[in-house]
C-alpha angles and dihedrals in degrees: 000000000000119000092189117126119257106253091214088064088062105033134063126175120226090215130035112277136154110282090233090076090059093045093056111092137137113250121170102209111103132168100225091236117141125251120233117245091248091052093053094043089049089058091051091044089057090050090051091065097057118122118258137178111271086354086283094152090204097179125105127183123207112188145180127199118218115263093026133112093261098047099088092049091055094040092052089058091066121094113247094257090059094042087062091073106014092073086084095053119115093213137016118205133192114206118213132182128204107238097203135049112261091215096061110358093244118144113272109219095195102045091115093047093051093047089051088055090054090050090052091052089052092048093049091049088050090053090049088053094047094247132137113247113177121177118207141196092183101099139091108268098186090051090049091052091052100038094046096038093237111185119239093249090064126078120219100228113171148323129246130204114205128185149118118293115271141184116291087212088072092062124093108274095252090057098047093076089056093061095097124100110253130223129235139237117268116269089246089063094054104033132045135164115245131001123000097246103037 
């Protein structure tokens, strides 16, 4: 049973939005329990339906389940600080994006943007399913490219830890205090009509 806090006890929107957006957050405490195939594929199915320029669908997800032959390779890509809690993840994912358009080989200026949209779909689906989905920049990109044989026309974007909620008390002490859903800046700080500096 999860002992993670309910995000809706800590977050209130200033404007009406779907509650799912408030429920999505990035805890670190996971139980170590496996995910069923249909749960994992449901997450990737949600990612599949993200918008993309010219319907390019640039994102690719490479993954390893814990206690499998690929797990250690993926785990070793993480920086030490992330290894301290990711050892209880059910799945580790590396997110890639195709840097060129498949139709003509021209550079795609929004490959990162589109792949981020796919990650958000996956994260929201995970929140709807009551799972932990935590995106990370703290890993070794060059090592990921080599170890996972990523072609040059793909960018190594991020890693994701996915699992069932766990007990924050199982985390290293310095991470326990971070297991509270955070707030957000006011809309007026992130959106304005007209030019940036007006």
